[in-house]
N, C-alpha and C positions, 0 to 999 in steps of 0.2 A: 290887221295887222301894227300895229303905230314903226316904222320906221325910226331909226337913233343914225346921226351922223358920229360916225368918227372914223379913229386912225386904223384901217382895211390894211396897207401894208407898208412895208418900210425895209431901205437895206442900198447896200451900195453891188453895185452891179461890175460885172467885168469885162473881160472882152468878149467872152463866147457868148451864151443863151442862158437868159438861168428864170424861173419863174423868179416871176412878182407876185401875179395875185390870183389866188385855188381858192376858191372854198370852201371853207371846212363844216365837218357833221355828215351827217348823215347824205343818202342819194336826194332831202328831196332842200337842198339849203343855197337859197341865193341870195344873191352878191349885187351888188348896185353899186362901182367906185362911178368916183366921180369930177373933183376933181382929181386931178394930177400934180407936183410939184417937184421938178426933177433939178438935181444943182453942179454943179460939177465943180467940187472942190481942190481940182489943182490948179494952181497960177500959176503954170509955165504953159500949157499942154492942151490945145480942145479938142473935143468929140463930139460923135454923133450917139445920137441917142435913137432907137429903136422898141417899138413893141407894137408886137405880136397877138391874134388870138386867137387859139385852139390851133397856130402848128408855126414852126419857125421859115417858113415857105416865105416869099415874095405875095401869095397870094392870100397873105395871112398878114399880113403886117399891117398896121392903122393907124401908125404915127413914126414921124420920121424926122428929128430935126438934129440943127447945130449946137452944140454949146459953146461960149469962147472958152476962157477961165475965167472961175470968178465968173461967169454965171449963171442964173436960173427963172427957167421957165416957168410961167401956170400956164396947164390950161386943161376946159374943164369939156366931158360929157352930158347931154340928158344919162338921168341916170340908168344908167348899160344894163339891164338883170343880166349877169354874166349865174348861168347852174354848174354845182358840183359837178365837177370832171370836167367843167372846159377850163382851161387855163390862160390869165396873160404871161410870157413871156417877155422879157427886154434883153433888149443889148449893148454895147457901147463898143467902138473901134480903138480904144484906147487903151492897145496891149501896154500891161506892166503894167500899169495904171492906177485902174482899182480906184477913180476916183468920183465917180458920178448916181449923187445917192439919191434915190427916190422916195415919193413921203404918197403913200395912193389913200383920200379919204372917199367915205359914202355913208352907206350900207347895209347892215347883212339882215335877213329873217330865217 
């Protein structure tokens, strides 16, 4: 099956834990997130962004970064296969400002 590169997920992170990416479809669905763009839209507050795979504990964390006001960070993985039912969670610590946008690009089948 041919894979096509596209936007898989996007949204706004809050101070709580939220789902960033979850392959949809039947139980055989597989997604391949590759490129991540994370942007702090707030011009006054810095914040931390954390991503987790399969759970929200420290042992599940796959990425952690600090974002200054108006900062944008782009990072990439090799096409990381995520099966349906496996979820990537995201979290920011900027309480009440809800200012971290995320975009996840990759492929799915």
